[in-house]
C-alpha positions as CSV (number, residue, x, y, z in Angstrom):
1,M,19.8,76.4,-205.8
2,A,21.5,76.9,-209.2
3,E,23.2,80.2,-209.8
4,D,21.5,82.3,-212.4
5,I,24.1,84.8,-213.9
6,K,23.1,87.5,-216.4
7,V,26.2,89.5,-217.5
8,I,25.5,93.2,-218.1
9,A,28.9,94.6,-219.0
10,N,32.5,93.2,-219.3
11,N,35.7,95.2,-219.0
12,R,37.9,93.3,-221.6
13,A,40.5,96.1,-221.7
14,A,41.2,95.5,-218.0
15,R,42.5,92.0,-218.6
16,H,44.6,93.4,-221.5
17,D,46.1,96.3,-219.6
18,F,46.5,94.6,-216.2
19,F,47.7,91.5,-214.5
20,I,44.7,90.5,-212.2
21,D,46.1,89.1,-208.9
22,D,42.8,88.5,-207.0
23,T,39.1,89.0,-207.6
24,Y,36.2,89.9,-205.3
25,E,32.4,89.9,-205.8
26,A,30.8,93.1,-204.5
27,G,27.2,94.1,-204.2
28,I,26.3,97.6,-205.5
29,V,24.0,100.2,-203.8
30,L,21.7,101.3,-206.6
31,R,18.6,103.4,-207.1
32,G,15.5,102.1,-208.7
33,T,16.0,103.7,-212.1
34,E,19.6,102.4,-212.2
35,V,18.4,98.8,-211.7
36,K,15.7,99.2,-214.4
37,S,18.4,100.6,-216.8
38,L,20.7,97.7,-216.0
39,R,17.9,95.2,-216.6
40,Q,17.8,96.6,-220.2
41,G,21.5,95.6,-220.4
42,R,22.8,99.1,-220.6
43,A,26.1,99.9,-218.7
44,T,29.7,100.7,-219.4
45,I,32.4,99.9,-216.9
46,G,35.5,100.4,-219.0
47,D,36.4,103.9,-217.6
48,G,35.5,102.9,-214.0
49,Y,37.8,102.5,-211.0
50,V,37.4,101.5,-207.4
51,Y,38.9,103.1,-204.3
52,V,38.6,102.7,-200.5
53,D,37.7,105.8,-198.5
54,G,36.7,105.9,-194.8
55,G,36.5,102.1,-194.4
56,E,34.1,101.8,-197.4
57,A,34.7,100.8,-201.0
58,W,33.4,103.1,-203.8
59,A,33.1,102.7,-207.5
60,E,33.4,105.7,-209.7
61,N,32.9,106.4,-213.4
62,L,30.7,103.4,-214.0
63,H,28.3,104.6,-216.6
64,I,24.7,103.5,-216.2
65,P,22.6,105.6,-218.6
66,E,19.4,107.2,-217.5
67,Y,16.3,105.0,-217.6
68,S,14.3,105.8,-220.7
69,Q,10.9,105.8,-219.0
70,G,12.2,107.6,-216.0
71,T,10.9,110.9,-214.9
72,W,12.4,113.6,-212.6
73,T,13.5,110.8,-210.3
74,N,16.1,109.6,-212.7
75,H,19.7,109.1,-211.5
76,A,23.0,110.8,-212.5
77,P,24.7,108.4,-215.0
78,R,28.2,108.6,-213.6
79,R,27.6,109.1,-209.9
80,K,29.8,107.3,-207.3
81,R,28.3,104.1,-206.0
82,K,29.0,102.3,-202.7
83,L,30.2,98.7,-202.9
84,L,29.1,96.1,-200.4
85,L,32.0,94.1,-199.2
86,H,32.9,92.4,-195.9
87,A,35.2,94.5,-193.6
88,H,38.1,92.0,-193.9
89,E,37.8,92.3,-197.8
90,I,37.9,96.1,-197.6
91,D,41.0,95.8,-195.3
92,E,42.7,93.5,-197.9
93,L,41.9,95.9,-200.7
94,L,43.2,98.8,-198.7
95,H,46.5,97.1,-197.8
96,K,47.1,95.8,-201.3
97,T,46.5,99.2,-203.0
98,R,48.9,100.9,-200.6
99,E,51.7,98.8,-202.3
100,K,53.3,100.4,-205.3
101,G,51.8,99.5,-208.6
102,F,48.5,98.0,-207.4
103,T,45.0,99.4,-208.2
104,I,41.4,98.1,-208.1
105,V,39.6,97.8,-211.4
106,P,36.0,96.7,-212.2
107,L,36.0,93.5,-214.3
108,R,32.4,92.8,-215.0
109,M,28.9,93.7,-213.9
110,Y,26.2,91.1,-213.7
111,F,23.0,90.0,-212.0
112,L,23.3,87.0,-209.7
113,N,19.9,85.6,-208.7
114,G,18.3,89.0,-209.4
115,R,20.9,91.1,-207.5
116,A,23.4,93.4,-209.1
117,K,27.0,92.5,-208.5
118,L,30.3,94.0,-209.6
119,E,33.4,91.7,-209.9
120,I,36.5,93.7,-209.0
121,G,40.1,92.8,-209.2
122,I,43.4,93.8,-207.6
123,A,45.5,94.6,-210.6
124,R,49.1,95.4,-211.5
125,G,49.8,97.4,-214.7
126,K,51.3,95.6,-217.7
127,K,54.2,97.0,-219.6
128,L,54.1,97.3,-223.4
129,H,56.2,94.2,-223.9
130,D,53.9,92.2,-221.6
131,K,50.9,93.2,-223.7
132,R,52.8,92.2,-226.9
133,Q,53.7,88.8,-225.4
134,A,50.1,88.1,-224.3
135,L,48.9,89.0,-227.8
136,R,51.5,86.8,-229.4
137,E,50.5,83.9,-227.2
138,K,46.8,84.4,-228.0
139,Q,47.6,84.4,-231.8
140,D,49.8,81.3,-231.5
141,K,47.1,79.4,-229.6
142,R,44.5,80.4,-232.2
143,E,46.7,79.3,-235.1
144,A,47.4,76.0,-233.4
145,E,43.7,75.4,-232.9
146,R,43.0,76.3,-236.5
147,A,45.8,73.9,-237.7
148,F,44.5,71.1,-235.5
149,G,41.0,71.6,-236.7
150,T,42.0,71.5,-240.4
151,Q,44.1,68.4,-239.8
152,R,41.1,66.6,-238.2
153,R,38.9,67.4,-241.2
154,V,41.6,66.1,-243.6
155,N,42.0,62.8,-241.7
156,R,38.3,62.0,-241.7
């Protein structure tokens, strides 16, 4: 069976602000109107964070706007949501975040074969000079590709 992935939201700032050491795929416990709102492609995960409490993983500050055709049964847009992970994965997250400088950040939200998933990463914060270095490398790579592309057109 081929995997059918439909990306809902990306957290591009997380990859800019953090070194991502390891990633996990977690299911999310959602209400009906949240799923309908996500199917419309409406979500923001940039402000979100993940923590472990009482042997369970929780995501907070993920913004899923209210469903437009919803009634009084609509959900709260920024409520905390339980993540579905294996017990050994939760233990790994807990041990890693107890180390100094590590945190858990949401990287992207997507549908995988019709089920909502959240990709989370164990991250270490970048210093300002690390961010500058990454930006410089990205610009150098882009310039090299541009130069290579113009050289190929000239040689034809």
